C-alpha positions in Angstrom: 66.8 -10.1 -31.7 68.4 -7.0 -33.2 67.2 -3.5 -33.5 67.9 -1.9 -36.9 67.9 1.4 -38.7 65.5 1.8 -41.6 67.6 3.5 -44.3 65.6 4.4 -47.5 68.9 5.9 -48.9 70.7 2.6 -48.7 70.7 0.2 -51.7 71.4 -2.8 -49.5 70.7 -4.2 -46.1 74.1 -3.9 -44.3 74.8 -5.8 -41.0 78.0 -5.9 -38.9 80.4 -8.7 -39.6 80.2 -9.8 -36.0 76.5 -10.6 -36.5 77.2 -13.1 -39.2 79.2 -15.3 -36.8 76.6 -14.9 -34.1 73.8 -16.2 -36.4 75.9 -18.9 -38.0 76.5 -17.4 -41.5 79.7 -18.6 -43.1 81.2 -15.9 -45.3 84.3 -17.8 -46.4 83.2 -18.1 -50.1 80.6 -15.3 -50.0 80.3 -12.8 -52.9 82.3 -9.6 -52.3 81.5 -6.0 -53.1 81.9 -2.6 -51.7 79.8 0.4 -50.8 80.2 4.0 -49.6 77.9 6.3 -47.7 77.6 9.9 -48.8 81.1 11.5 -48.5 82.6 8.4 -47.0 85.3 6.0 -48.3 84.2 2.7 -49.7 84.0 -0.3 -47.3 84.3 -4.0 -48.1 81.1 -6.1 -48.1 80.4 -9.8 -48.1 77.0 -11.0 -49.2 74.9 -13.9 -47.9 71.3 -15.0 -48.1 69.6 -15.0 -44.6 66.1 -15.2 -43.3 64.9 -11.8 -42.0 62.0 -11.5 -39.6 60.2 -8.3 -38.8 58.3 -8.3 -35.5 55.9 -5.7 -34.0 54.0 -6.8 -31.0 52.0 -10.0 -32.0 52.5 -9.3 -35.8 55.5 -10.7 -37.8 56.6 -11.5 -41.2 59.6 -13.5 -42.5 61.4 -13.8 -45.8 64.7 -14.7 -47.4 67.0 -11.8 -48.3 70.5 -11.0 -49.5 72.3 -9.1 -46.8 75.8 -7.4 -46.9 78.1 -7.9 -43.9 80.9 -5.4 -43.1 83.5 -4.9 -40.5 83.0 -1.1 -40.8 81.6 0.4 -37.7 77.8 0.4 -37.5 75.6 1.6 -34.6 72.9 -0.8 -35.8 72.2 -3.0 -38.8 70.9 -1.0 -41.8 67.7 -2.0 -43.6 67.9 -0.7 -47.1 66.1 -1.2 -50.4 67.3 -4.6 -51.7 66.1 -7.4 -49.3 63.9 -5.1 -47.2 62.1 -2.0 -48.5 61.6 -3.6 -51.9 59.0 -5.9 -50.2 57.1 -3.2 -48.3 55.1 0.0 -49.0 56.4 2.5 -46.5 54.4 5.4 -45.3 56.5 8.0 -43.4 54.8 10.2 -40.9 57.5 12.8 -40.1 55.3 14.8 -37.7 54.9 11.7 -35.5 58.4 10.3 -36.2 57.1 7.0 -37.3 56.9 4.8 -40.4 54.2 2.3 -41.3 55.2 -0.8 -43.4 52.7 -2.9 -45.4 53.7 -6.0 -47.3 53.5 -5.4 -51.1 53.2 -7.7 -54.1 57.0 -8.4 -54.3 57.0 -9.9 -50.7 58.4 -13.5 -51.1 58.0 -14.7 -47.5 55.4 -16.0 -45.2 52.9 -14.3 -42.9 51.4 -15.8 -39.7 
């Protein structure tokens, strides 16, 4: 299980390259691309379809998603729009430092 950062400013979900090997994802012939954060140099990405699972207590949901993997340093995987936020309606409560996610009509996965 990994803890990730929710990043509404990120176009993609971006995970560390080391995680690909850990979960058995072969990136040998994976599509390549690049991305850059605000004011940062572009980094190389390799894309693969994986199964993501979001767990909160007894609740969970699971779906297939395209994820970018990079060897650029990341504190935690980033959950961006494509493959994550596109499938949820997010309500941000800044005063409570929390976000509520609800599955929306684009969600392609399964629910318990």
